[in-house]
Residue, then its C-alpha position, 0 to 999 in steps of 0.5 A: x132153899x133157893x132164892x131169887x135175888x139181883x146181883x150187881x157185879x162189875x156194873x152189870x145186873x143179874x137176876x139169879x136163883x141161888x142156894x141160900x148157903x153158897x158163898x159169894x165166891x162160889x156164885x162169882x166163879x160158878x154162876x157168873x164164870x168170873x174166875x179171877x177171884x180165887x179160892x185159897x184157904x176158904x177161911x178168910x185168911x189168905x185174901x185170894x178171894x178178895x172183892x169189893x162190896x160197895x167199895x169195901x174189900x171183903x173175903x168172898x169165901x166167907x160171905x154168903x152170896x145172898x148178903x151181897x144181893x143189891x150191893x155193888x160188887x167189883x171183882x178183879x175183872x171189873x177193873x179192866x172192863x174194856x180190856x184196858x188194864x187198870x193202872x194198878x194192874x199195869x204197875x204190878x206187871x211193870x214192877x214184877x209184883x206177880x210171880x205165880x199170880x194166885x194171890x194177885x187178884x186179891x192183892x189188886x182188889x185190896x190195892x184198889x180199895x186203898x187207893x180209892x180211900x187214900x190217893x197218896x199212901x205211905x209204904x206203911x199204909x200199903x202194908x197195912x192195907x195188904x194185911x189180909x192178903x198172903x203171898x208165898x212167892x214175891x216177899x211183898x216188896x215188889x207188890x208194895x212198890x207196884x202199889x206206890x207206883x200206881x198211886x203216883x201214876x194215878x195222882x199224876x194223871x189227875 
């Protein structure tokens, strides 16, 4: 069955008719063209599909789209709405926290959720926050360093 519902994604409202069985990931990528959110494992194991729903990180591959109707959804594209990179994105580039880049959107979204909740995280806080995100290229150290750098720069900026 198809249902009409309002979705608030990256500060924009969309009234969409969606199949009741599609995932939020499919809605974002197919219906809205937001391809920054990646499909990795399709089983909530890798974190490539991480988005924020009402500020909380969730794996969009295992989240039924209709469950997110009416919520505030933020994807990696929503972190730089005017084309200006978010401090987390800048830090990932500066610290070499990307390699193939496939996991990067999910890592950045998870980092955003952490820094929104805790502006001065420890390395252990960062590693715990990234527990649902897998990377097969970088070995995590550069990613952790990037998030700590972003936290320091965001704190300094006020």
